[in-house]
C-alpha positions as CSV (number, residue, x, y, z in Angstrom):
1,M,14.6,47.5,-50.0
2,I,16.4,44.0,-49.3
3,R,16.6,42.8,-45.9
4,D,18.5,39.7,-45.6
5,T,21.0,40.6,-42.6
6,S,20.0,37.7,-40.4
7,F,18.8,35.2,-43.3
8,T,15.5,34.5,-41.3
9,F,12.2,34.7,-42.5
10,R,10.1,37.8,-41.2
11,S,6.8,36.1,-40.0
12,A,5.5,39.5,-38.9
13,R,5.2,40.5,-42.8
14,L,3.0,37.3,-43.4
15,G,0.5,38.3,-40.7
16,T,-0.7,35.7,-38.4
17,V,0.1,32.8,-40.8
18,S,2.5,30.4,-39.1
19,K,5.7,29.4,-40.5
20,K,4.8,25.7,-41.0
21,E,1.6,26.7,-42.8
22,T,3.7,29.1,-44.9
23,I,5.8,26.3,-46.1
24,Q,3.0,23.9,-46.7
25,K,1.5,26.7,-49.0
26,W,4.7,27.3,-50.9
27,T,5.6,23.8,-51.3
28,T,1.9,22.6,-52.0
29,G,1.4,21.7,-55.8
30,A,-1.8,20.7,-56.3
31,G,-3.2,23.8,-58.1
32,S,-0.3,23.4,-60.8
33,W,-1.1,19.6,-61.4
34,A,-4.8,20.0,-62.0
35,N,-4.3,21.1,-65.7
36,V,-1.3,18.5,-66.5
37,P,-3.9,16.2,-68.4
38,W,-4.9,19.3,-70.5
39,S,-1.3,20.3,-71.2
40,V,-0.3,16.9,-72.0
41,F,-3.5,16.4,-74.4
42,S,-2.6,19.7,-76.2
43,R,1.1,18.7,-76.5
44,Y,0.3,15.2,-77.5
45,S,-2.8,15.5,-79.5
46,S,-1.6,14.1,-82.7
47,A,-0.1,11.1,-81.2
48,L,-3.2,10.5,-79.2
49,L,-5.2,10.9,-82.3
50,L,-3.1,8.2,-84.2
51,L,-3.3,6.0,-81.1
52,L,-7.2,6.2,-81.1
53,V,-7.1,5.4,-84.9
54,F,-5.0,2.4,-84.2
55,C,-7.2,1.0,-81.4
56,T,-10.1,1.5,-83.5
57,V,-8.5,-0.4,-86.4
58,T,-7.3,-2.9,-84.2
59,V,-10.9,-3.7,-82.4
60,V,-12.4,-3.9,-85.9
61,G,-9.6,-6.1,-87.1
62,L,-10.1,-8.3,-84.0
63,F,-13.5,-8.9,-84.8
64,A,-12.7,-9.8,-88.7
65,I,-9.9,-12.1,-87.3
66,R,-12.6,-13.8,-84.9
67,D,-15.0,-14.3,-87.9
68,L,-12.2,-15.8,-89.9
69,R,-11.5,-18.2,-87.1
70,R,-15.0,-19.0,-86.8
71,A,-15.5,-19.7,-90.6
72,D,-12.4,-21.8,-90.4
73,L,-13.5,-23.8,-87.5
74,E,-17.1,-24.2,-89.1
75,E,-15.4,-25.4,-92.3
76,Q,-13.4,-28.0,-90.3
77,N,-16.3,-29.2,-88.5
78,M,-18.3,-29.4,-91.8
79,F,-15.6,-31.2,-93.5
80,T,-15.2,-33.7,-90.4
81,R,-19.1,-34.3,-89.9
82,S,-19.5,-34.8,-93.8
83,V,-16.6,-37.4,-94.1
84,L,-17.9,-39.3,-91.0
85,S,-21.5,-39.1,-92.1
86,L,-20.5,-40.2,-95.5
87,H,-18.2,-43.2,-93.9
88,R,-21.2,-44.1,-91.7
89,I,-23.8,-44.2,-94.4
90,A,-21.5,-45.9,-96.7
91,A,-20.7,-48.4,-94.0
92,L,-24.5,-49.3,-93.2
93,Q,-25.2,-49.5,-97.1
94,Y,-22.4,-51.9,-97.5
95,Q,-23.4,-54.3,-94.4
96,T,-27.0,-54.2,-95.4
97,Q,-26.1,-55.2,-99.1
98,E,-23.9,-57.7,-97.5
99,T,-26.7,-59.1,-95.4
100,R,-28.9,-59.1,-98.4
101,R,-26.2,-60.7,-100.7
102,S,-25.3,-63.5,-98.2
103,T,-29.1,-64.5,-97.9
104,L,-29.4,-64.5,-101.9
105,Y,-26.2,-66.6,-102.1
106,A,-27.7,-69.1,-99.6
107,L,-30.8,-69.3,-101.7
108,S,-29.0,-70.0,-104.9
109,T,-26.8,-72.7,-104.0
110,A,-27.6,-76.2,-103.2
111,D,-24.6,-77.1,-101.1
112,S,-25.4,-77.3,-97.5
113,N,-21.8,-76.4,-96.3
114,L,-22.3,-73.1,-98.3
115,H,-25.8,-72.5,-96.6
116,V,-24.1,-72.6,-93.2
117,K,-21.2,-70.2,-94.5
118,Y,-23.6,-67.6,-96.2
119,A,-26.1,-67.8,-93.2
120,D,-23.0,-66.9,-90.8
121,Q,-21.8,-64.0,-93.1
122,S,-25.5,-62.7,-93.3
123,R,-25.6,-62.6,-89.4
124,E,-22.3,-61.0,-89.0
125,A,-23.1,-58.1,-91.4
126,D,-26.6,-57.7,-89.9
127,H,-24.9,-57.4,-86.4
128,L,-22.8,-54.8,-87.9
129,V,-25.6,-52.9,-89.5
130,S,-27.5,-53.0,-86.0
131,E,-24.5,-51.3,-84.3
132,G,-24.3,-48.8,-87.1
133,I,-28.0,-47.8,-86.7
134,A,-27.3,-47.6,-83.0
135,A,-24.3,-45.3,-83.5
136,Y,-26.5,-43.0,-85.9
137,L,-29.1,-42.7,-83.3
138,A,-26.5,-41.8,-80.6
139,N,-25.2,-39.1,-82.9
140,A,-28.7,-37.8,-84.1
141,R,-29.4,-34.1,-83.2
142,T,-32.4,-33.0,-84.8
143,P,-36.0,-34.6,-84.4
144,N,-35.9,-35.5,-88.1
145,E,-32.8,-37.3,-87.8
146,I,-34.1,-39.3,-84.7
147,D,-37.0,-40.1,-86.6
148,I,-35.5,-41.5,-89.6
149,G,-33.1,-43.5,-87.3
150,R,-35.8,-45.0,-85.4
151,R,-37.8,-45.9,-88.6
152,L,-34.8,-47.6,-90.1
153,Q,-34.4,-49.4,-86.8
154,R,-37.9,-50.8,-87.1
155,D,-37.7,-51.8,-90.9
156,W,-34.2,-53.3,-90.4
157,S,-35.7,-55.4,-87.5
158,A,-38.7,-56.4,-89.7
159,Y,-36.3,-57.4,-92.6
160,L,-34.3,-59.6,-90.2
161,S,-37.3,-61.3,-88.9
162,V,-38.1,-62.4,-92.6
163,R,-34.3,-63.2,-93.3
164,D,-34.0,-65.4,-90.1
165,E,-37.2,-67.4,-91.2
166,V,-35.4,-67.6,-94.8
167,L,-32.2,-68.9,-93.5
168,A,-34.1,-71.4,-91.1
169,S,-36.0,-72.9,-94.2
170,I,-32.7,-73.1,-96.2
171,L,-30.9,-74.8,-93.4
172,E,-34.0,-77.2,-93.0
173,G,-33.5,-78.1,-97.0
174,S,-36.9,-76.1,-97.7
175,T,-35.3,-73.9,-100.4
176,K,-38.4,-73.4,-102.3
177,E,-40.3,-72.2,-99.1
178,A,-37.5,-70.0,-98.5
179,V,-37.7,-68.5,-101.9
180,D,-41.4,-67.8,-101.5
181,L,-40.9,-66.0,-98.0
182,D,-38.0,-64.0,-99.5
183,L,-40.2,-62.9,-102.4
184,T,-43.3,-62.3,-100.3
185,G,-41.8,-60.4,-97.3
186,G,-37.9,-60.0,-97.8
187,V,-37.9,-58.0,-100.8
188,Q,-40.4,-55.5,-99.6
189,S,-38.7,-55.3,-96.0
190,F,-35.4,-54.5,-97.8
191,D,-36.7,-52.0,-100.1
192,R,-38.1,-50.1,-97.0
193,V,-34.4,-50.3,-95.6
194,R,-33.1,-49.0,-98.6
195,H,-35.5,-46.1,-98.9
196,D,-34.5,-45.3,-95.2
197,L,-30.9,-45.2,-96.1
198,A,-31.6,-43.1,-99.1
199,E,-33.5,-40.7,-96.8
200,I,-30.6,-40.6,-94.3
201,E,-28.3,-39.7,-97.2
202,R,-30.6,-36.7,-97.9
203,V,-30.8,-35.6,-94.6
204,Y,-26.9,-35.5,-94.7
205,D,-26.9,-33.6,-98.1
206,Q,-29.5,-30.9,-96.5
207,Q,-27.3,-30.6,-93.4
208,A,-24.1,-29.9,-95.6
209,S,-25.9,-27.6,-97.7
210,Q,-27.1,-25.6,-94.8
211,Q,-23.4,-25.6,-92.9
212,L,-22.3,-24.6,-96.5
213,A,-24.5,-21.5,-96.4
214,S,-23.6,-20.5,-93.0
215,V,-19.9,-20.4,-93.8
216,D,-20.6,-18.6,-96.9
217,A,-22.5,-16.0,-94.8
218,I,-19.8,-15.9,-92.2
219,S,-17.3,-15.5,-95.0
220,R,-19.4,-12.5,-96.7
221,R,-19.8,-10.9,-93.3
222,T,-16.1,-11.2,-92.8
223,I,-15.3,-9.7,-96.1
224,L,-17.6,-6.8,-95.3
225,R,-15.7,-6.3,-92.0
226,V,-12.3,-6.6,-93.7
227,A,-13.6,-3.9,-96.2
228,G,-14.9,-1.9,-93.3
229,V,-11.7,-2.0,-91.8
230,L,-9.9,-0.7,-94.9
231,A,-12.6,2.1,-95.1
232,I,-12.1,3.0,-91.5
233,T,-8.4,2.8,-91.7
234,L,-8.6,4.9,-94.8
235,A,-10.9,7.5,-93.4
236,A,-9.2,7.7,-90.0
237,T,-5.9,8.0,-91.6
238,I,-7.3,11.0,-93.9
239,A,-9.1,12.7,-90.8
240,S,-5.8,12.3,-88.7
241,V,-3.8,13.7,-91.3
242,W,-6.2,16.6,-91.7
243,A,-6.3,17.1,-87.8
244,I,-2.6,17.1,-87.6
245,Q,-2.2,19.4,-90.6
246,R,-4.7,21.8,-88.9
247,S,-3.0,21.5,-85.6
248,R,0.3,22.3,-87.1
249,M,-1.1,25.1,-89.0
250,S,-3.2,26.3,-86.0
251,G,0.2,26.3,-83.9
252,A,1.8,27.9,-86.7
253,I,-0.5,30.7,-86.7
254,Q,-0.6,30.9,-83.0
255,L,3.1,31.1,-83.0
256,A,3.0,33.9,-85.7
257,K,0.6,35.9,-83.8
258,L,2.8,35.7,-80.7
259,Q,5.9,36.4,-82.6
260,M,4.0,39.5,-84.0
261,E,3.0,40.5,-80.4
262,F,6.7,39.9,-79.3
263,V,7.8,42.1,-82.0
264,A,5.3,44.7,-81.2
265,S,6.2,44.4,-77.4
266,V,10.0,44.5,-78.0
267,S,9.5,47.6,-80.3
268,H,7.4,49.3,-77.4
269,E,10.3,48.3,-75.0
270,L,12.8,49.9,-77.2
271,R,11.0,52.7,-78.3
272,T,10.6,54.2,-74.8
273,P,14.3,54.2,-73.6
274,L,15.4,55.5,-77.1
275,A,13.0,58.2,-76.7
276,V,14.3,59.2,-73.4
277,I,17.9,58.9,-74.7
278,S,17.0,60.8,-77.7
279,S,15.5,63.5,-75.7
280,A,18.3,63.9,-73.2
281,A,20.8,63.8,-76.0
282,D,18.9,66.6,-77.8
283,N,18.7,68.7,-74.7
284,I,22.3,68.3,-73.9
285,A,23.3,69.1,-77.5
286,D,20.8,72.3,-77.7
287,G,22.6,73.5,-74.6
288,V,19.4,73.4,-72.6
289,V,21.0,71.0,-69.8
290,K,23.0,73.6,-67.7
291,G,25.0,73.1,-64.4
292,K,26.5,69.8,-63.2
293,D,23.5,68.6,-61.3
294,E,21.2,68.6,-64.3
295,L,23.9,67.0,-66.3
296,R,24.3,64.2,-63.9
297,K,20.6,63.8,-63.8
298,Y,20.4,63.6,-67.7
299,G,23.4,61.1,-67.9
300,A,21.9,58.9,-65.0
301,A,18.7,58.8,-67.1
302,I,20.6,57.9,-70.4
303,Q,22.5,55.3,-68.4
304,N,19.6,53.8,-66.9
305,Q,17.7,53.5,-70.1
306,S,20.7,52.1,-71.9
307,R,20.9,49.4,-69.1
308,Q,17.4,48.3,-69.6
309,M,18.0,48.2,-73.5
310,T,21.1,46.1,-72.9
311,E,19.1,43.6,-70.6
312,L,16.4,43.3,-73.1
313,I,18.8,42.6,-76.0
314,D,21.0,40.0,-73.8
315,Q,17.8,38.2,-72.7
316,I,16.7,37.9,-76.4
317,L,20.1,36.8,-77.6
318,L,20.3,34.3,-74.6
319,F,16.9,32.8,-75.3
320,A,17.9,32.6,-79.2
321,A,21.0,30.8,-78.1
322,T,19.2,28.4,-75.7
323,R,16.6,27.5,-78.3
324,N,19.4,26.8,-80.7
325,Q,21.5,25.1,-78.2
326,R,24.6,27.0,-78.9
327,N,24.7,28.3,-75.3
328,H,27.9,26.7,-73.3
329,F,27.5,26.6,-69.6
330,V,30.2,26.1,-67.3
331,M,29.2,23.9,-64.6
332,R,30.7,23.8,-61.0
333,A,29.8,23.4,-57.6
334,L,27.9,26.6,-56.1
335,P,26.8,27.8,-52.8
336,V,23.1,28.6,-53.0
337,S,23.6,31.9,-50.9
338,E,26.2,33.3,-53.6
339,I,23.5,32.9,-56.4
340,L,20.7,34.3,-54.3
341,H,22.8,37.4,-53.1
342,S,23.9,38.1,-56.9
343,A,20.5,37.9,-58.2
344,L,19.0,40.2,-55.5
345,Q,21.9,42.5,-55.8
346,Q,21.0,42.9,-59.6
347,T,17.4,43.3,-58.9
348,S,17.7,45.7,-56.2
349,G,17.5,48.8,-58.2
350,L,14.2,47.7,-59.6
351,A,12.9,46.6,-56.1
352,K,13.8,49.9,-54.6
353,A,12.5,52.1,-57.2
354,S,9.3,50.2,-57.2
355,G,9.0,50.2,-53.4
356,F,9.3,46.5,-52.9
357,C,10.3,44.9,-49.6
358,V,12.1,41.5,-50.5
359,E,12.4,39.3,-47.6
360,L,15.1,36.3,-47.8
361,E,15.1,33.1,-45.9
362,I,18.1,30.6,-46.6
363,A,18.1,27.5,-44.5
364,P,21.2,26.9,-42.7
365,G,23.7,24.2,-43.9
366,L,22.4,23.9,-47.4
367,P,24.6,21.6,-49.6
368,L,26.2,23.0,-52.8
369,I,24.3,23.1,-56.2
370,R,25.7,22.3,-59.5
371,G,25.5,24.6,-62.4
372,D,26.6,27.8,-64.2
373,A,26.7,30.8,-61.9
374,S,25.7,33.6,-64.4
375,A,22.9,31.4,-66.1
376,L,21.3,30.7,-62.6
377,V,21.7,34.3,-61.5
378,R,19.6,35.2,-64.8
379,C,17.0,32.5,-64.0
380,L,16.4,33.8,-60.5
381,Q,16.9,37.5,-61.8
382,N,13.7,36.7,-64.3
383,M,11.7,35.3,-61.4
384,I,12.1,38.1,-59.2
385,V,11.5,40.8,-62.1
386,N,8.4,38.6,-63.0
387,A,7.3,39.0,-59.2
388,V,7.6,42.6,-59.3
389,K,5.8,42.9,-62.5
390,Y,2.7,41.0,-61.4
391,S,2.5,41.9,-57.7
392,G,-0.1,44.6,-58.5
393,K,-0.6,47.0,-55.3
394,S,1.4,44.6,-53.1
395,R,4.8,45.6,-52.4
396,W,6.3,42.4,-51.0
397,I,8.4,39.5,-52.5
398,G,9.5,36.3,-50.5
399,V,12.7,34.4,-51.5
400,R,13.2,31.2,-49.8
401,A,15.8,28.4,-50.2
402,F,15.6,25.2,-48.6
403,L,16.5,21.3,-48.9
404,S,13.7,19.5,-50.0
405,D,12.5,16.7,-47.8
406,T,11.4,14.5,-50.5
407,E,13.7,12.9,-53.0
408,L,13.3,13.2,-56.8
409,H,14.5,9.9,-58.6
410,G,16.5,9.1,-55.7
411,Q,18.2,12.4,-55.7
412,R,17.8,15.3,-53.2
413,E,17.4,18.7,-54.3
414,I,17.4,22.4,-53.4
415,Q,14.2,24.5,-53.7
416,I,14.4,28.2,-54.3
417,A,11.0,29.7,-54.0
418,V,10.1,33.3,-55.1
419,R,6.6,34.0,-53.8
420,D,4.5,37.3,-54.5
421,R,1.0,38.4,-53.3
422,G,0.0,39.9,-56.7
423,M,-2.9,39.3,-59.2
424,G,-2.0,35.4,-59.6
425,I,-2.5,33.3,-62.6
426,A,-5.9,31.6,-63.9
427,R,-5.7,27.8,-63.6
428,L,-6.1,27.5,-67.5
429,E,-3.3,29.8,-68.0
430,L,-0.9,27.9,-66.0
431,P,0.2,25.3,-68.7
432,R,1.1,27.9,-71.1
433,I,3.1,30.5,-69.0
434,F,6.4,28.8,-69.8
435,E,5.8,28.9,-73.7
436,P,7.9,31.2,-75.5
437,F,6.2,34.6,-76.6
438,Y,3.0,33.9,-74.5
439,R,1.5,36.6,-72.5
440,S,-1.9,36.0,-70.6
441,P,-4.7,38.3,-72.0
442,A,-5.3,39.6,-68.3
443,V,-1.7,40.7,-68.3
444,V,-2.2,42.4,-71.8
445,A,-5.4,44.0,-70.4
446,E,-3.5,45.4,-67.6
447,Q,-1.0,47.0,-69.9
448,I,1.8,45.4,-68.2
449,H,4.9,45.4,-70.6
450,G,7.0,42.3,-71.2
451,T,8.3,40.2,-74.2
452,G,7.0,36.7,-72.8
453,L,10.4,35.1,-72.8
454,G,11.4,35.4,-69.2
455,L,9.8,32.5,-67.7
456,S,10.6,30.4,-70.7
457,L,14.2,31.3,-70.7
458,S,14.2,30.5,-66.9
459,K,12.6,27.2,-67.7
460,S,15.4,26.5,-70.2
461,I,18.2,27.3,-68.0
462,A,16.8,25.2,-65.1
463,E,16.5,22.2,-67.3
464,A,20.0,22.6,-68.7
465,M,21.2,22.6,-64.9
466,G,19.4,19.2,-64.5
467,G,16.6,20.9,-62.6
468,R,13.3,22.1,-63.3
469,L,11.0,25.2,-62.9
470,T,7.1,24.8,-61.3
471,A,4.6,27.2,-60.5
472,V,1.7,27.6,-58.2
473,S,-0.8,30.3,-58.3
474,E,-4.1,31.6,-57.4
475,L,-6.1,34.4,-58.6
476,G,-6.0,37.4,-56.3
477,A,-3.7,35.6,-53.9
478,G,-0.3,35.5,-55.7
479,S,1.9,33.2,-57.2
480,V,4.9,30.9,-56.2
481,F,7.6,30.0,-58.7
482,T,10.2,27.4,-57.5
483,L,13.4,26.3,-59.0
484,H,14.4,22.8,-58.2
485,L,18.2,22.2,-58.5
486,P,19.9,18.8,-57.7
487,V,22.3,18.6,-54.7
488,V,26.1,18.1,-55.6
489,E,27.1,14.9,-54.1
490,D,30.9,14.3,-53.3
491,F,31.8,17.0,-56.2
492,Q,35.3,18.3,-56.4
493,T,35.0,22.1,-56.3
494,N,37.9,22.9,-58.0
495,T,37.1,21.1,-61.2
496,D,34.9,22.5,-63.9
497,E,32.9,20.6,-66.4
498,H,31.9,22.3,-69.8
499,L,28.7,21.6,-71.1
């Protein structure tokens, strides 16, 4: 029976639970959100797989790019060091030759003025050589370079000592003595300097070879990584395509299975009323039914079964229309009480026949909602019928309408909650209950008949009205299905909008 004369919630039917605690239980959605990540993952598994492939390829590609940049920097540094080294060694060799050449010029001329000129040129050149040696030691990095640089510095100082004595003898006019000094000490000292410069040149060559080998190794490693990126990309792409195809095939197989179960369920739902109608018609035609009372009884049975068949067919056609987006809703401003009373009136026969007590609470002063009247009635009717089916031994259903205290996207909403104290829904099943044709294994085991379209159809209607449908459930404690609808703001009630 339906009790809604005062539109107040009968807390006595709920035991000792207070109204505030009841509202908190009705509106708490923690249970339904626990499985959101799994539902999101199952729905977007292909996109997540491709994202994972993209991230993997990106990471490997970044490593390859880092190696390429490192190789490029190594090449630039090697080129810079090689050029500077060649420039430095060439300058040292030139200045040492210039020092030696000026000294030889001074030895080969008899002009005293030229003696002074060549002596000055030799001293200027040896000054530049000393600066070059100091710069080389400042830039030396390895112990070998430092050792060669210091040896060059010592040998050059030794040569300069002999050279200074040669120039002093030349300027004093003792050319023969100067030649003897140069032959006995200058030539050997200068040969050691040239040997040191040649050793430095070999060190530069070795360093250049090592740097070239390092760059070559980096280049090979980069090539291997680029090849690895291509291989990983190819393998990941193949794996992704295979996984996506497998997922689609699995989805198609599951959908086909659900559709087969749907066909079997619909066949059963149609076979039972058809059998009743056929049996009643045969009894009437064969004259078994006599008297107005029996005829009225058989007529009521035929009428009842025909109504069930009509409702089943209407539900299937409405579901097909919403899936194909061929349904046209007439949107207008509606009072919540009108929708609720209409839905309860259409389900009163089922509730009364099943012995259910339906308690209704409508908060006073609710604003209008916007939607299609017949579609919203069908949505609420499916929710109530669903509560009747799965209430188990409990024979109580609560229907409550109230204005939400929270705002969704900056817009107030009306919530219509349908609660039962039935068998409840497992947490892992919650994300799938709105899928078309889906019926829980526990429901099938309980031999509760249905098509698996009611909740999916209600969800489609709710979304078409600009709202949503949510569910909170606990095994053995019951379920709460809540219809969320936006509030009409400054809506002209005499204006219809066709969608």
